A tleap script that builds the chain and sets N, CA, C and O, in Angstrom:
source leaprc.protein.ff14SB
mol = sequence {
  NMET GLY TYR ARG VAL HIE GLN THR ALA SER
  GLY ALA VAL TYR ALA LEU HIE GLY LYS ASN
  GLU THR GLN VAL TRP PHE SER LEU TYR LEU
  PHE GLU HIE ARG HIE ILE ASP LYS GLU ILE
  LYS ARG LEU LYS ALA ARG ILE GLY GLN LEU
  ARG HIE ARG LEU LEU ARG GLN GLU GLN LYS
  LYS GLU LYS LEU CARG
}
set mol.1.N position { 4.165 0.381 10.512 }
set mol.1.CA position { 2.648 0.587 10.665 }
set mol.1.C position { 1.904 -0.643 10.701 }
set mol.1.O position { 2.155 -1.559 9.918 }
set mol.2.N position { 0.973 -0.708 11.599 }
set mol.2.CA position { 0.176 -1.966 11.685 }
set mol.2.C position { -1.220 -1.706 11.614 }
set mol.2.O position { -1.673 -0.643 12.037 }
set mol.3.N position { -2.044 -2.714 11.042 }
set mol.3.CA position { -3.406 -2.627 10.992 }
set mol.3.C position { -3.968 -3.339 12.231 }
set mol.3.O position { -3.456 -4.367 12.672 }
set mol.4.N position { -5.027 -2.757 12.765 }
set mol.4.CA position { -5.689 -3.356 13.848 }
set mol.4.C position { -7.190 -3.221 13.762 }
set mol.4.O position { -7.722 -2.200 13.326 }
set mol.5.N position { -7.869 -4.284 14.190 }
set mol.5.CA position { -9.356 -4.166 14.195 }
set mol.5.C position { -9.752 -4.132 15.661 }
set mol.5.O position { -9.403 -5.021 16.438 }
set mol.6.N position { -10.469 -3.116 16.011 }
set mol.6.CA position { -10.957 -2.910 17.354 }
set mol.6.C position { -12.487 -3.200 17.401 }
set mol.6.O position { -13.269 -2.682 16.603 }
set mol.7.N position { -12.844 -4.015 18.335 }
set mol.7.CA position { -14.229 -4.362 18.545 }
set mol.7.C position { -14.954 -3.314 19.504 }
set mol.7.O position { -14.493 -3.015 20.605 }
set mol.8.N position { -16.055 -2.821 19.016 }
set mol.8.CA position { -16.812 -1.888 19.747 }
set mol.8.C position { -18.225 -2.429 19.966 }
set mol.8.O position { -18.531 -3.503 19.449 }
set mol.9.N position { -19.077 -1.763 20.682 }
set mol.9.CA position { -20.437 -2.218 20.874 }
set mol.9.C position { -21.223 -2.189 19.598 }
set mol.9.O position { -22.121 -3.000 19.373 }
set mol.10.N position { -20.853 -1.198 18.730 }
set mol.10.CA position { -21.586 -1.020 17.454 }
set mol.10.C position { -20.950 -1.816 16.306 }
set mol.10.O position { -21.516 -1.854 15.213 }
set mol.11.N position { -19.855 -2.416 16.510 }
set mol.11.CA position { -19.225 -3.190 15.452 }
set mol.11.C position { -17.692 -3.055 15.521 }
set mol.11.O position { -17.142 -2.817 16.596 }
set mol.12.N position { -16.982 -3.211 14.338 }
set mol.12.CA position { -15.612 -3.122 14.308 }
set mol.12.C position { -15.160 -1.783 13.830 }
set mol.12.O position { -15.819 -1.192 12.974 }
set mol.13.N position { -14.045 -1.260 14.347 }
set mol.13.CA position { -13.355 0.004 13.920 }
set mol.13.C position { -12.005 -0.564 13.468 }
set mol.13.O position { -11.334 -1.353 14.133 }
set mol.14.N position { -11.678 -0.071 12.255 }
set mol.14.CA position { -10.403 -0.305 11.627 }
set mol.14.C position { -9.503 0.866 11.756 }
set mol.14.O position { -9.861 2.000 11.438 }
set mol.15.N position { -8.239 0.558 12.263 }
set mol.15.CA position { -7.335 1.562 12.613 }
set mol.15.C position { -5.943 1.236 12.022 }
set mol.15.O position { -5.520 0.080 12.006 }
set mol.16.N position { -5.289 2.215 11.570 }
set mol.16.CA position { -3.911 2.115 11.143 }
set mol.16.C position { -3.092 2.936 11.975 }
set mol.16.O position { -3.232 4.159 11.946 }
set mol.17.N position { -2.183 2.343 12.772 }
set mol.17.CA position { -1.356 2.998 13.733 }
set mol.17.C position { -0.018 3.323 13.144 }
set mol.17.O position { 0.742 2.406 12.833 }
set mol.18.N position { 0.309 4.566 12.974 }
set mol.18.CA position { 1.582 5.072 12.541 }
set mol.18.C position { 2.358 5.616 13.660 }
set mol.18.O position { 1.913 5.602 14.808 }
set mol.19.N position { 3.541 6.110 13.347 }
set mol.19.CA position { 4.440 6.640 14.353 }
set mol.19.C position { 3.825 7.867 15.017 }
set mol.19.O position { 3.833 7.998 16.241 }
set mol.20.N position { 3.289 8.770 14.181 }
set mol.20.CA position { 2.941 10.065 14.647 }
set mol.20.C position { 1.354 10.226 14.836 }
set mol.20.O position { 0.824 11.053 15.578 }
set mol.21.N position { 0.710 9.312 14.053 }
set mol.21.CA position { -0.841 9.462 14.014 }
set mol.21.C position { -1.517 8.148 13.937 }
set mol.21.O position { -0.874 7.127 13.692 }
set mol.22.N position { -2.768 8.141 14.134 }
set mol.22.CA position { -3.610 6.960 13.922 }
set mol.22.C position { -4.757 7.312 13.086 }
set mol.22.O position { -5.497 8.229 13.443 }
set mol.23.N position { -4.977 6.639 11.962 }
set mol.23.CA position { -6.158 6.779 11.088 }
set mol.23.C position { -7.205 5.768 11.466 }
set mol.23.O position { -6.859 4.631 11.789 }
set mol.24.N position { -8.485 6.133 11.440 }
set mol.24.CA position { -9.525 5.393 11.940 }
set mol.24.C position { -10.667 5.363 10.905 }
set mol.24.O position { -11.126 6.418 10.467 }
set mol.25.N position { -11.117 4.184 10.523 }
set mol.25.CA position { -12.275 4.013 9.681 }
set mol.25.C position { -13.327 3.203 10.412 }
set mol.25.O position { -13.022 2.261 11.144 }
set mol.26.N position { -14.620 3.608 10.188 }
set mol.26.CA position { -15.722 2.908 10.947 }
set mol.26.C position { -16.398 1.926 10.198 }
set mol.26.O position { -17.367 1.348 10.689 }
set mol.27.N position { -15.950 1.645 8.933 }
set mol.27.CA position { -16.479 0.500 8.224 }
set mol.27.C position { -15.408 -0.138 7.313 }
set mol.27.O position { -14.481 0.562 6.905 }
set mol.28.N position { -15.498 -1.397 6.991 }
set mol.28.CA position { -14.514 -2.034 6.172 }
set mol.28.C position { -14.515 -1.484 4.792 }
set mol.28.O position { -13.462 -1.420 4.157 }
set mol.29.N position { -15.644 -1.084 4.299 }
set mol.29.CA position { -15.749 -0.460 2.994 }
set mol.29.C position { -14.838 0.841 2.911 }
set mol.29.O position { -14.011 0.965 2.007 }
set mol.30.N position { -15.014 1.751 3.839 }
set mol.30.CA position { -14.259 2.931 3.854 }
set mol.30.C position { -12.712 2.646 3.973 }
set mol.30.O position { -11.866 3.290 3.353 }
set mol.31.N position { -12.443 1.634 4.818 }
set mol.31.CA position { -11.029 1.227 4.999 }
set mol.31.C position { -10.359 0.763 3.653 }
set mol.31.O position { -9.281 1.219 3.271 }
set mol.32.N position { -11.055 -0.146 2.992 }
set mol.32.CA position { -10.680 -0.625 1.725 }
set mol.32.C position { -10.518 0.415 0.658 }
set mol.32.O position { -9.497 0.394 -0.029 }
set mol.33.N position { -11.505 1.384 0.450 }
set mol.33.CA position { -11.412 2.271 -0.549 }
set mol.33.C position { -10.599 3.543 -0.295 }
set mol.33.O position { -10.139 4.221 -1.214 }
set mol.34.N position { -10.457 3.809 0.914 }
set mol.34.CA position { -9.591 5.056 1.260 }
set mol.34.C position { -8.195 4.623 1.484 }
set mol.34.O position { -7.293 5.399 1.169 }
set mol.35.N position { -7.918 3.465 1.997 }
set mol.35.CA position { -6.515 3.072 2.259 }
set mol.35.C position { -5.934 2.027 1.422 }
set mol.35.O position { -4.880 2.208 0.812 }
set mol.36.N position { -6.640 0.863 1.375 }
set mol.36.CA position { -6.083 -0.325 0.624 }
set mol.36.C position { -6.026 -0.030 -0.829 }
set mol.36.O position { -5.014 -0.357 -1.448 }
set mol.37.N position { -7.024 0.562 -1.441 }
set mol.37.CA position { -6.950 0.851 -2.831 }
set mol.37.C position { -5.785 1.761 -3.169 }
set mol.37.O position { -5.129 1.539 -4.187 }
set mol.38.N position { -5.492 2.788 -2.357 }
set mol.38.CA position { -4.446 3.700 -2.602 }
set mol.38.C position { -3.039 2.904 -2.522 }
set mol.38.O position { -2.114 3.108 -3.308 }
set mol.39.N position { -3.008 1.986 -1.485 }
set mol.39.CA position { -1.732 1.300 -1.287 }
set mol.39.C position { -1.517 0.342 -2.466 }
set mol.39.O position { -0.375 0.152 -2.885 }
set mol.40.N position { -2.597 -0.281 -3.024 }
set mol.40.CA position { -2.454 -1.139 -4.130 }
set mol.40.C position { -1.980 -0.365 -5.322 }
set mol.40.O position { -1.095 -0.814 -6.051 }
set mol.41.N position { -2.543 0.764 -5.524 }
set mol.41.CA position { -2.165 1.561 -6.739 }
set mol.41.C position { -0.690 2.056 -6.614 }
set mol.41.O position { 0.018 2.178 -7.613 }
set mol.42.N position { -0.240 2.343 -5.322 }
set mol.42.CA position { 1.172 2.823 -5.164 }
set mol.42.C position { 2.036 1.578 -5.360 }
set mol.42.O position { 3.131 1.763 -5.890 }
set mol.43.N position { 1.731 0.459 -5.040 }
set mol.43.CA position { 2.459 -0.739 -5.133 }
set mol.43.C position { 2.629 -1.145 -6.647 }
set mol.43.O position { 3.709 -1.507 -7.116 }
set mol.44.N position { 1.493 -1.054 -7.344 }
set mol.44.CA position { 1.551 -1.342 -8.772 }
set mol.44.C position { 2.500 -0.396 -9.524 }
set mol.44.O position { 3.270 -0.805 -10.393 }
set mol.45.N position { 2.405 0.916 -9.139 }
set mol.45.CA position { 3.270 1.855 -9.770 }
set mol.45.C position { 4.769 1.521 -9.413 }
set mol.45.O position { 5.656 1.627 -10.260 }
set mol.46.N position { 4.991 1.145 -8.221 }
set mol.46.CA position { 6.415 0.841 -7.926 }
set mol.46.C position { 6.881 -0.394 -8.579 }
set mol.46.O position { 8.054 -0.444 -8.950 }
set mol.47.N position { 6.078 -1.416 -8.764 }
set mol.47.CA position { 6.445 -2.549 -9.647 }
set mol.47.C position { 6.764 -2.199 -11.018 }
set mol.47.O position { 7.720 -2.708 -11.605 }
set mol.48.N position { 5.947 -1.297 -11.575 }
set mol.48.CA position { 6.236 -0.788 -12.935 }
set mol.48.C position { 7.540 -0.068 -13.153 }
set mol.48.O position { 8.227 -0.184 -14.168 }
set mol.49.N position { 7.840 0.732 -12.045 }
set mol.49.CA position { 9.121 1.410 -12.108 }
set mol.49.C position { 10.314 0.417 -12.069 }
set mol.49.O position { 11.286 0.524 -12.816 }
set mol.50.N position { 10.159 -0.569 -11.125 }
set mol.50.CA position { 11.242 -1.553 -11.036 }
set mol.50.C position { 11.449 -2.415 -12.240 }
set mol.50.O position { 12.571 -2.783 -12.590 }
set mol.51.N position { 10.277 -2.751 -12.908 }
set mol.51.CA position { 10.384 -3.509 -14.168 }
set mol.51.C position { 11.088 -2.611 -15.233 }
set mol.51.O position { 11.965 -3.103 -15.943 }
set mol.52.N position { 10.753 -1.419 -15.348 }
set mol.52.CA position { 11.335 -0.540 -16.326 }
set mol.52.C position { 12.840 -0.415 -16.039 }
set mol.52.O position { 13.650 -0.486 -16.964 }
set mol.53.N position { 13.207 -0.237 -14.810 }
set mol.53.CA position { 14.645 -0.185 -14.378 }
set mol.53.C position { 15.360 -1.485 -14.781 }
set mol.53.O position { 16.429 -1.457 -15.391 }
set mol.54.N position { 14.749 -2.611 -14.429 }
set mol.54.CA position { 15.325 -3.945 -14.861 }
set mol.54.C position { 15.588 -3.972 -16.374 }
set mol.54.O position { 16.688 -4.323 -16.800 }
set mol.55.N position { 14.656 -3.630 -17.133 }
set mol.55.CA position { 14.722 -3.647 -18.606 }
set mol.55.C position { 15.859 -2.714 -19.122 }
set mol.55.O position { 16.622 -3.079 -20.016 }
set mol.56.N position { 15.938 -1.504 -18.526 }
set mol.56.CA position { 17.084 -0.655 -18.880 }
set mol.56.C position { 18.439 -1.256 -18.537 }
set mol.56.O position { 19.398 -1.222 -19.308 }
set mol.57.N position { 18.451 -1.795 -17.354 }
set mol.57.CA position { 19.845 -2.458 -16.836 }
set mol.57.C position { 20.173 -3.696 -17.840 }
set mol.57.O position { 21.307 -3.921 -18.262 }
set mol.58.N position { 19.126 -4.397 -18.137 }
set mol.58.CA position { 19.461 -5.515 -19.164 }
set mol.58.C position { 19.948 -5.022 -20.559 }
set mol.58.O position { 20.839 -5.594 -21.187 }
set mol.59.N position { 19.321 -3.969 -20.967 }
set mol.59.CA position { 19.752 -3.394 -22.251 }
set mol.59.C position { 21.162 -2.834 -22.123 }
set mol.59.O position { 21.960 -3.029 -23.039 }
set mol.60.N position { 21.509 -2.157 -21.052 }
set mol.60.CA position { 22.936 -1.716 -20.860 }
set mol.60.C position { 23.866 -2.862 -20.834 }
set mol.60.O position { 24.960 -2.770 -21.393 }
set mol.61.N position { 23.503 -3.929 -20.225 }
set mol.61.CA position { 24.278 -5.122 -20.137 }
set mol.61.C position { 24.561 -5.736 -21.497 }
set mol.61.O position { 25.686 -6.103 -21.837 }
set mol.62.N position { 23.519 -5.823 -22.223 }
set mol.62.CA position { 23.744 -6.271 -23.636 }
set mol.62.C position { 24.607 -5.409 -24.516 }
set mol.62.O position { 25.407 -5.899 -25.314 }
set mol.63.N position { 24.433 -4.138 -24.359 }
set mol.63.CA position { 25.233 -3.157 -25.058 }
set mol.63.C position { 26.689 -3.242 -24.721 }
set mol.63.O position { 27.530 -2.913 -25.557 }
set mol.64.N position { 27.038 -3.692 -23.467 }
set mol.64.CA position { 28.443 -3.798 -23.076 }
set mol.64.C position { 29.081 -5.063 -23.535 }
set mol.64.O position { 30.307 -5.151 -23.474 }
set mol.65.N position { 28.343 -6.082 -24.005 }
set mol.65.CA position { 28.971 -7.360 -24.529 }
set mol.65.C position { 29.490 -7.183 -25.793 }
set mol.65.O position { 30.039 -8.121 -26.372 }
savepdb mol mol.pdb
quit
C-alpha cells in the first residue's frame, strides 16, 4: 500500500491505494484521524505484544539454565 497526495483545483486529496480498493480523504485532518491514528494504535499494540513475547522467552531461557 502506498500513500499519495493528488493535487486538485480545490486543494490536495489524500489517497491510500491498496490491492483491491482506494481510500480517499479530502483533508489532511481526516486522513490523520481516520487512518494514521488507527495505524499508530495498531503498531503500538503490536510492539506491546512483541515485548511481552520477548519477556516470556527470556523467562523461559532463565528457567532452563
